[in-house]
C-alpha positions in Angstrom: 144.9 95.8 83.9 148.4 97.0 83.9 151.3 95.0 82.8 154.7 96.0 84.1 157.2 95.3 81.5 156.4 93.3 78.5 158.5 90.2 79.3 158.3 90.4 83.0 155.9 87.9 85.1 154.1 91.0 87.0 150.9 91.8 86.5 148.0 94.2 88.3 144.3 94.5 88.4 142.2 96.9 90.0 138.1 97.1 90.5 138.0 100.5 91.8 134.1 100.2 92.6 134.5 97.1 94.9 137.9 99.0 96.4 139.7 95.6 95.3 143.4 95.3 94.3 145.3 92.3 92.8 148.7 91.7 91.9 150.5 88.7 90.6 154.5 88.3 90.2 157.0 85.6 89.9 160.6 86.4 91.2 164.0 84.9 92.0 164.3 85.4 95.6 168.1 87.1 96.8 169.2 88.9 99.9 166.6 89.8 102.7 164.5 92.8 102.1 162.5 93.5 105.0 158.9 95.1 104.5 155.3 94.9 105.4 152.0 95.7 103.8 149.4 97.6 105.5 146.2 96.6 103.6 147.5 93.8 101.6 147.7 90.1 102.0 150.5 88.0 100.6 150.2 84.5 99.4 153.9 83.0 98.9 154.5 79.8 96.8 157.8 78.5 96.4 158.3 77.4 92.9 162.0 75.9 93.5 164.7 75.9 96.1 164.7 76.8 99.6 163.8 80.1 101.2 164.2 81.2 104.8 161.3 83.4 105.8 161.1 85.4 108.7 157.5 86.9 109.8 157.8 88.9 112.7 160.1 87.2 115.1 159.7 83.7 113.7 161.8 81.9 111.0 160.1 79.3 108.6 162.1 77.3 106.1 160.0 76.5 103.0 160.9 73.9 100.2 159.5 73.7 96.8 155.5 74.1 96.6 155.1 75.2 100.2 152.4 77.8 100.6 152.6 80.5 103.1 149.9 83.5 103.5 151.3 86.5 105.5 148.6 88.8 107.0 148.5 92.5 106.6 150.7 94.7 108.7 153.0 92.0 109.3 156.6 92.5 109.0 158.4 90.0 106.9 161.7 89.2 105.1 162.9 86.3 103.0 166.4 85.1 102.0 167.4 82.4 99.6 170.6 80.3 100.9 171.0 78.9 97.3 170.9 80.3 93.5 167.8 80.1 91.4 165.4 80.1 94.3 161.9 81.3 93.0 158.4 82.3 94.0 155.2 82.9 93.2 153.5 85.6 95.0 149.8 87.1 94.9 148.8 90.2 96.9 145.4 91.1 97.3 143.5 93.9 99.4 141.6 93.4 102.7 138.8 94.7 100.9 138.4 91.2 99.6 136.8 90.1 102.5 134.3 93.0 103.1 131.3 91.3 102.3 132.0 88.7 105.0 132.7 90.6 108.3 131.1 93.7 109.8 132.4 97.1 108.9 135.8 98.0 110.1 137.0 94.5 110.2 138.6 91.6 108.4 140.4 88.1 108.7 143.5 86.9 109.6 144.9 83.8 108.9 147.6 82.2 111.0 147.4 78.6 110.1 148.0 78.9 106.4 151.8 77.6 106.4 152.2 74.1 104.9 154.9 71.8 105.9 156.6 68.6 104.7 153.7 66.7 106.3 150.8 68.3 104.6 152.3 70.1 101.6 150.1 68.3 99.4 147.1 68.4 101.3 143.8 69.3 99.2 143.6 72.7 101.2 147.1 73.5 99.8 146.5 72.1 96.3 143.4 74.3 95.7 145.5 77.4 96.7 148.0 76.6 94.3 145.6 75.8 91.7 143.7 79.0 92.4 147.0 81.1 92.4 148.1 79.7 88.9 144.5 80.4 87.5 145.0 84.0 88.6 148.5 84.1 87.4 147.4 82.7 83.6 144.4 84.8 83.7 146.4 88.0 84.3 149.3 87.1 81.7 147.1 86.2 79.0 145.2 89.6 79.2 142.0 88.0 77.1 138.8 89.2 77.0 137.8 87.4 80.2 140.8 87.6 82.0 139.5 90.2 84.4 136.3 87.6 84.9 138.6 84.9 85.4 140.9 86.5 87.8 138.1 87.7 90.0 136.4 84.6 90.2 139.7 82.6 90.9 140.4 84.9 93.6 136.8 84.4 95.1 137.2 80.9 95.1 140.7 81.1 96.9 139.1 83.3 99.3 136.8 80.6 100.1 139.3 78.2 100.4 140.8 80.3 103.1 137.8 81.0 105.0 136.3 77.3 105.1 139.8 75.5 105.4 142.1 77.8 107.4 140.2 79.0 110.7 140.1 82.7 110.1 140.2 85.3 113.1 138.3 88.6 113.1 140.2 91.4 113.7 140.2 95.3 113.5 140.8 96.8 109.9 143.7 98.8 110.4 142.3 100.8 107.1 139.1 101.6 108.2 139.5 104.9 109.9 137.9 108.3 108.6 139.5 110.7 106.2 140.7 113.1 108.1 142.7 110.4 110.4 144.2 109.0 107.3 145.2 112.0 106.1 147.1 112.5 109.1 148.6 109.3 109.6 150.0 109.7 106.0 151.5 113.2 106.8 153.0 111.5 109.9 154.4 108.4 108.2 156.1 110.9 105.4 157.8 112.9 108.2 159.1 109.5 109.7 160.4 108.6 106.1 162.2 111.8 105.6 163.7 111.9 109.4 164.0 108.5 110.5 168.1 108.7 110.4 167.6 111.6 113.0 167.0 111.2 116.8 163.0 111.9 116.5 160.3 111.2 119.4 156.7 111.1 119.8 156.8 114.8 120.9 158.4 115.6 117.4 155.6 114.0 115.7 153.1 115.8 118.0 154.6 119.2 117.0 155.0 118.5 113.5 151.2 117.7 113.5 149.8 119.9 116.1 148.0 117.5 118.1 149.0 116.3 121.6 151.2 113.4 122.2 148.5 111.0 123.4 146.3 111.8 120.6 149.2 111.0 118.1 150.2 107.8 120.0 146.5 106.5 119.9 146.2 107.4 116.2 149.1 105.7 115.2 148.4 102.5 117.0 144.8 102.6 115.8 145.8 103.0 112.1 148.8 101.3 111.6 148.6 98.6 114.3 151.9 99.0 115.8 153.1 102.2 118.2 155.4 104.9 116.7 158.6 103.4 118.0 158.2 100.3 116.7 157.2 101.8 113.1 160.2 104.1 113.2 162.5 101.1 114.1 161.1 99.0 111.2 161.7 102.0 108.9 165.3 102.2 110.2 165.9 98.3 110.4 164.5 98.2 106.4 167.0 100.8 105.3 169.7 99.5 107.2 169.2 95.8 106.0 169.4 97.2 101.8 172.5 99.0 103.1 174.2 96.3 104.5 173.6 94.1 101.3 174.7 96.8 99.0 177.4 99.1 100.3 180.7 98.1 101.8 180.2 100.7 104.9 181.1 98.9 108.2 178.5 97.9 110.6 178.8 101.0 113.0 178.2 103.4 110.1 175.2 101.4 108.8 173.8 101.6 112.4 174.3 105.3 113.2 173.5 106.2 109.7 170.3 104.8 109.9 169.2 106.3 113.1 170.0 103.3 115.5 171.5 104.6 118.6 174.4 102.3 118.5 175.8 99.2 117.1 174.6 97.0 119.8 171.0 98.1 119.3 171.0 97.5 115.6 172.4 93.9 116.8 169.8 93.2 118.7 167.1 94.1 116.4 168.9 91.9 113.9 169.0 88.8 116.2 165.2 89.5 117.1 163.7 89.4 113.8 166.5 87.5 111.3 168.1 85.2 114.3 171.8 86.4 113.5 174.1 89.1 113.6 174.9 91.7 111.0 178.0 90.6 110.4 177.0 86.5 110.2 174.4 87.7 107.6 177.0 89.5 105.3 179.2 86.6 105.5 176.3 84.6 103.7 175.8 86.9 100.9 177.1 86.1 97.4 178.4 88.5 95.3 176.0 89.0 92.1 172.9 87.7 94.1 172.4 91.0 95.9 169.4 92.8 94.6 169.1 96.5 95.6 166.0 98.7 95.6 165.8 101.2 92.7 165.2 104.9 93.1 161.6 104.1 92.6 161.4 102.6 95.8 162.1 99.6 98.2 159.6 97.0 96.5 161.7 96.3 93.2 162.4 92.7 92.8 164.3 90.6 90.3 161.2 89.4 88.3 161.4 86.4 86.2 160.7 86.5 82.7 157.0 85.4 81.5 158.3 83.0 79.0 160.6 81.2 81.4 160.0 77.5 81.0 160.3 76.6 84.6 157.8 79.1 85.7 155.4 77.3 82.7 156.3 74.1 84.1 155.2 74.8 87.6 152.3 76.4 86.7 151.1 73.5 84.5 151.6 71.2 87.5 149.6 73.4 89.8 146.6 73.8 87.4 146.5 70.1 87.0 147.0 69.0 90.4 143.9 70.2 92.4 142.2 67.3 94.2 138.5 68.1 95.0 
């Protein structure tokens, strides 16, 4: 097990033989950070406060103890309108469902989203309970931590499969090694040149494959077409600059590859249902958390010794109704 920071509530476990990855963390939610996970599920449990969660083009308002599961490959972002909004998050790899589906496929769960009407239904109580067990096992780092964490994950998976109507979908990670390496090179090219005017023809020349092959390969492996992926990368970086810099909106749009401010505004409205200017007005000084040089996924982790975190975990470990 890898522990990131001696006092931070952030842990990781891996089972290489099963190609299984599991992580858990508790963090304070700050400004929007748009991202996606190509081969992981994200389970979000709101511990305190109110959270605006955007998935694809839909927005959900989560309150304390609400549960939300995000499928792999789905673009998402969240924002806290108030201070001290905290969440417990568990990530696990798509390979967790490998024993239950035919090769090359996995499950999507589109109904795992609690509401005031069903927030304390037994299915969500179970999810909070197993997530609490996973987090507690990972944080204790005892002789049976790995065993407990994996067993709790398996019970969490069983709850999802039996109580949330899984839909079988193509697993976007199940491509041969040559395809994977090609796509990795294409993604690296996009991340290096997204601020420039690049096209599918540019990727074809770079990879030395024809345009049709690159387009098909990208769609089959990533799950979205090249232009949508490029726009996601541009939006991801523009959103960070909007929160962390004093650049004007046109500078941010043009500097991150959007052809003009109108296009940036349209993307912003589509995903976050407001304009960049409206969002900027909502940001509170001191509550903007920016990515570090290590990457876009840095977060404002809560201390492992935080009294409120311990209190909520205790509640979740006591509240399951079988």
